[in-house]
N, C-alpha and C positions, 0 to 999 in steps of 0.2 A: 248338825242337827238331823234328826230323822224325819222323813216325810210321814205325814198322816199320823202323828202322835197327838192324841187328845189329852188335854191337861187333866181331865177326869181319870184317864188311864194312868197317867203319871202318879197322881195322888193315890190311886188304888194300889199300885205297886209298892209305893213307899209305906203305906199303912199295913200291907199284907206280910211284910217281912220283919223279923225281930232285929233290933239293934243291940249288939253286944259290946259296943264301944264304951270304955270306961275312961272318961276324960278327967285327968287330975284337976283339982280345984284351981290351982294357980293358972293352969292353961285355960281353963274355962272362963276365968275372969278376963283374960286377954281377948277371948272370942266375943265378949259382950260389946266391944267397940266395933262400929261399922264404918266403913269408908275406905278411901284409897290408902294403901300402905307405902311408907317411904322405902326406897331401895338403897343399898349400899354400893360403893364403887366396885367391890369384888363380885357382886352378882352379875350374871350375864343375861339379864332379862331384856326381852324385846318389847314387852308391854307392861303397863302398870297393873298391879294387883289390887283387887277390891276385896276387903275383908267383908264376908257376908256369911255368917253361920246359919245354916238351915238344915232341917232334916232332909235326908236323901236315901237312896238305895244304890248299892254298887253291885253291878252284875259282871261276872267274869265271863267274857265272850270266848277268849282263847287263853288257856293257861300254858305253862311250859311243859314240854314233853316229859321231862323227868320229874315234874312236880304236879301231878294231876290234883285238882281241887275237888273235894267232896261237896262243898257248898258252892253253888254257883251264883247266888244272890243273897245279900244281907243288908241290913240297915247300916247307914253311915251318916256322916255330917259333912256337908260342903263347908269348908272353912274360908276359902278365898277363890276368886275367879279372875281371869283376864281374857283378853281377846283370843289368845291361843292356848290357854292352859287352865287347869283347876287344881286345887288342893283339897283332898278329902281325908277325913279322919275315919279310919277303919279298924276293926278289931284284930286283924291278923296281917302279917307281913306279906307284901306283894313285891314282885321283882320286875325290873326293867324288861320291857318287851311283852309283858302280859297285856292282852287287849281287854278293855273294860267298857262298860256303859254306865254313866251316872244318870240315875233317874232323879229329877228335880220336880218340884210342884208345877213348874211351868214348861218343862222340856225334858228331853232325854239327849244326852251328849255322849258320843263315842270317842275313844282315844286310846293311847298307849301309855302304860306306866313308864315314867322316866326316872323316878327316884322314890325311895321309901325311907322314912326316918322314924325310929322308935321313940315314942314319947313316954310310954309306960307299958306295963305288961299286956294290956288289951287296948292299946291306943297307938296307932301308927299314922303318921302324916304321909299320905301318898300323893306324889306329884304326877299329874297326868297331862300329857301333850294331846290336845284335842285334834281330831281329824279335820275339823272345819273351824275357821275363825267365827267367833260369835259377837253379837252386840251385847256388851255387858249390861246395859240398861234394860234389855228385854228380860234378862234373868233376875235382876235385882229389883225390878219394879214390884210394888205391892199389888196383891190381888184381892 
């Protein structure tokens, strides 16, 4: 988490950027469910994931040298979170090692892209390893 981040600042950032993510209807229905997600034996997870779909903004802090990004911040959706990671839906493909900041209504979290999976033309699920462990209940509590 970042020091001296005001929740009003976080909300202003989210509201100030357009969100171009186009979530397919079938996937959107899955996101309506909230709570801890089951894991499978082939997953190598260290912590339980909590499905929690909320508006967010994704800021690219460091892109790849051979792939400079024109847009550095855009709207996104947080789809799940755990103590050490987050999944965000974004409208373009990101690559491992890109550094990002996720702006949420309650906080701003920094981390590194660990994976990216295409769901549809303008919807990618981006896995992010967070720089610092978080308390999931602080992010998911209602305001």
